[in-house]
C-alpha positions in Angstrom: -56.7 -37.5 -40.5 -54.1 -39.3 -41.5 -51.8 -36.4 -41.8 -52.6 -35.2 -38.7 -51.7 -38.9 -37.2 -48.8 -38.9 -38.9 -47.4 -35.6 -37.6 -48.4 -36.8 -34.1 -46.3 -40.2 -34.3 -43.6 -37.9 -36.0 -43.8 -35.7 -33.0 -43.6 -38.2 -30.2 -40.8 -39.9 -31.9 -38.4 -36.6 -31.8 -39.3 -36.2 -28.3 -38.6 -39.7 -27.5 -35.3 -39.8 -29.2 -33.9 -36.3 -27.1 -34.8 -38.0 -24.1 -33.0 -41.1 -24.8 -30.0 -39.0 -25.8 -30.4 -37.1 -23.1 -30.4 -39.7 -20.6 -27.1 -41.4 -22.3 -25.2 -38.0 -22.3 -26.1 -37.6 -18.3 -24.7 -41.7 -17.9 -21.6 -40.0 -19.5 -21.2 -37.3 -17.2 -17.9 -37.6 -15.3 -18.4 -36.7 -11.1 -16.6 -33.2 -9.8 -13.3 -33.4 -8.7 -12.9 -33.8 -5.1 -10.3 -31.6 -3.5 -6.9 -32.9 -2.4 -5.8 -33.1 1.1 -3.1 -31.1 0.3 -5.5 -28.0 0.6 -5.9 -29.0 4.3 -4.0 -27.0 7.0 -1.7 -29.6 8.4 -1.6 -29.6 11.9 1.3 -27.5 13.8 2.1 -29.5 16.3 2.0 -33.7 16.9 -0.7 -33.1 19.7 -3.0 -30.9 17.5 -6.7 -31.7 18.1 -8.1 -28.6 15.9 -10.0 -30.1 13.4 -9.6 -29.3 9.5 -12.6 -29.0 6.9 -12.9 -32.6 5.9 -11.5 -33.7 2.4 -13.2 -37.0 0.8 -9.6 -38.3 -0.3 -8.2 -37.5 3.3 -10.6 -39.4 5.0 -10.0 -42.5 3.4 -12.7 -42.9 0.5 -10.5 -45.1 -1.2 -10.2 -47.7 1.6 -13.9 -48.2 3.0 -14.8 -51.6 3.8 -17.9 -51.2 2.6 -20.2 -49.7 -0.7 -21.6 -45.8 1.2 -24.9 -45.7 2.6 -27.2 -42.8 2.9 -26.4 -41.1 6.1 -22.6 -42.1 6.1 -21.1 -38.7 6.7 -17.1 -37.3 7.9 -18.0 -35.4 11.5 -14.4 -34.1 11.8 -11.0 -34.9 10.1 -7.5 -33.7 11.5 -3.9 -34.4 10.8 -2.4 -35.2 13.7 1.1 -35.6 12.6 2.2 -34.6 9.4 4.4 -36.2 6.6 7.5 -37.1 8.2 9.7 -39.9 9.4 9.4 -41.2 12.8 12.2 -42.4 13.8 13.7 -45.0 16.3 13.9 -42.4 19.2 11.5 -40.3 18.0 8.0 -42.2 17.5 4.8 -40.2 16.5 2.9 -39.6 20.0 -1.1 -39.0 20.3 -2.9 -39.1 23.8 -6.6 -38.9 24.0 -8.6 -39.5 27.4 -11.3 -41.3 27.5 -13.5 -42.5 30.5 -13.0 -45.8 31.8 -14.8 -47.7 31.5 -16.2 -45.5 28.0 -19.8 -46.7 28.3 -21.9 -48.7 30.5 -21.9 -52.4 30.2 -23.2 -54.4 28.0 -20.7 -51.6 26.1 -17.1 -52.1 25.8 -15.2 -50.4 28.4 -12.3 -49.1 25.8 -12.2 -47.7 22.3 -12.6 -51.1 20.1 -11.7 -51.6 16.9 -13.8 -52.2 14.9 -12.5 -52.9 11.3 -9.7 -52.1 9.1 -9.3 -50.6 5.8 -6.6 -50.5 3.0 -6.5 -48.3 0.1 -4.4 -46.4 -2.4 -4.6 -42.7 -3.5 -2.4 -42.2 -6.6 -3.8 -38.9 -7.6 -3.1 -37.1 -4.3 -0.4 -34.6 -3.8 1.9 -36.4 -2.6 0.6 -40.1 -3.7 0.2 -42.2 -1.2 -1.3 -45.7 0.1 -3.2 -46.0 3.4 -4.2 -48.4 6.2 -6.6 -47.4 8.2 -7.9 -48.9 12.1 -11.6 -47.9 13.0 -12.5 -48.0 16.2 -16.1 -47.7 18.2 -16.2 -45.6 21.6 -13.7 -43.3 20.8 -9.4 -42.6 19.9 -7.3 -44.5 21.9 -4.4 -43.2 22.3 -1.3 -44.3 20.1 2.8 -44.8 19.4 3.6 -45.2 15.4 7.6 -46.4 15.3 9.9 -47.6 13.1 11.0 -51.3 14.9 13.9 -53.6 13.3 11.2 -56.4 13.7 7.5 -57.1 14.6 7.5 -59.0 18.1 4.6 -61.0 19.0 3.8 -59.2 22.3 2.9 -62.7 24.2 5.3 -64.9 22.8 8.3 -62.7 22.7 8.9 -64.1 19.2 9.8 -61.9 16.0 6.5 -61.9 13.8 7.3 -62.9 9.9 7.0 -59.7 7.7 8.3 -61.2 4.2 9.2 -58.6 1.2 9.0 -55.0 3.9 12.2 -52.8 3.2 10.9 -51.1 6.9 8.5 -52.1 9.4 6.2 -49.7 11.5 4.6 -50.4 14.6 1.7 -48.6 15.6 0.5 -49.4 19.0 -2.8 -48.6 20.2 -3.1 -47.6 24.3 -6.6 -47.8 26.3 -7.7 -50.1 23.1 -9.1 -53.6 22.5 -10.0 -56.0 19.6 -11.5 -58.8 21.9 -14.8 -59.2 23.2 -15.5 -59.1 27.0 -15.4 -63.0 27.4 -12.1 -62.7 25.0 -13.1 -65.8 23.2 -13.9 -63.6 19.8 -12.2 -61.1 17.6 -14.8 -57.7 17.2 -13.4 -57.1 14.0 -16.0 -56.9 11.4 -13.9 -56.8 8.0 -10.3 -56.5 7.2 -8.0 -56.7 4.3 -5.8 -60.1 3.5 -2.3 -59.7 5.5 -0.3 -59.4 2.3 -1.7 -56.4 0.8 0.8 -56.0 -1.9 0.6 -52.3 -2.5 4.0 -50.7 -3.2 4.4 -48.2 -0.4 1.8 -50.3 2.0 3.2 -54.3 1.2 1.8 -56.0 4.3 -0.1 -56.0 7.7 0.0 -58.4 10.9 -1.4 -58.0 14.8 1.2 -58.1 17.0 -1.2 -58.2 20.6 -3.7 -57.5 22.4 -3.5 -57.9 25.8 -4.6 -55.4 29.0 -6.0 -52.4 26.9 -2.4 -52.4 24.6 -3.3 -53.4 20.5 -0.5 -53.5 18.3 0.0 -54.0 14.4 3.0 -53.8 12.7 3.1 -52.0 9.2 5.6 -53.0 6.2 7.0 -50.9 3.9 7.9 -51.6 0.9 11.4 -50.1 1.2 14.2 -48.6 3.3 12.8 -45.2 5.0 16.5 -44.3 5.4 16.7 -44.4 1.6 16.9 -41.0 -0.4 13.8 -40.3 -1.3 12.6 -41.1 2.0 9.3 -42.6 2.5 7.6 -40.3 4.8 4.6 -41.3 7.4 1.5 -39.3 7.9 -1.3 -39.5 10.2 -5.1 -38.5 10.3 -7.6 -38.8 12.4 -11.2 -39.0 10.9 -14.8 -38.9 13.4 -17.6 -40.3 10.6 -20.6 -42.3 10.1 -19.8 -44.9 8.8 -22.9 -48.3 7.6 -24.5 -46.7 10.1 -21.7 -46.9 12.9 -20.1 -43.9 15.0 -16.7 -44.4 14.4 -13.2 -43.0 14.9 -10.8 -43.2 12.2 -7.2 -43.6 12.8 -5.7 -44.0 9.5 -1.8 -44.2 8.8 -0.6 -42.9 5.1 2.7 -44.3 3.2 4.3 -41.7 0.6 4.4 -43.3 -2.1 5.9 -41.0 -4.4 9.1 -43.0 -5.3 6.6 -45.5 -7.1 5.8 -42.8 -9.4 
């Protein structure tokens, strides 16, 4: 009887040891590699509306404002402006037609800025820094251009953006970031203004009035410098944290710092 008990005990110990080893190996297995946005076919024109296959890297996974939840998903991802430099006379321009109001009260009448996110994508080709603007209700129209100074829309005074080599201004039209009574912001989360990345150094609000919403984006070096700091704009429709969001992601080529 003692021999039988000893054999049973030895068998149970071996099984437990095998299970423990399997659990350790499973925990150490690296995640499967994700596809690069470079495999995504670029749009053929700035006003392109066709959707491309969503790429986790291109859709802003490095700048989520909160940890992912069950049910989060990407509905579509579109490159509206591929890598190039928006010159002073050739800004990026994208139009979106939305009904006004976009939804009946008490919903906001215009696409409304819900959150801002910042993130780095060092392993992509090219590597890039990203500032994303998350809207509820729909995509607003927008322009992205190089400006000599960022000017406050209300006062007309310059807004300091120290430590930048170039300033990009993104102007959203048919959009807002304030509540219906104008007393509060609708932005639930945003990074600190001094972001501190190499390509993306900072950002600052410049106006929110009569459906025009604008922000300055600080770039870490002059865009006229060779190699140029190119810009790409990607639109992503997604479900995030239970919210149906429309994301406009401004991406800055970080190749010069590699």
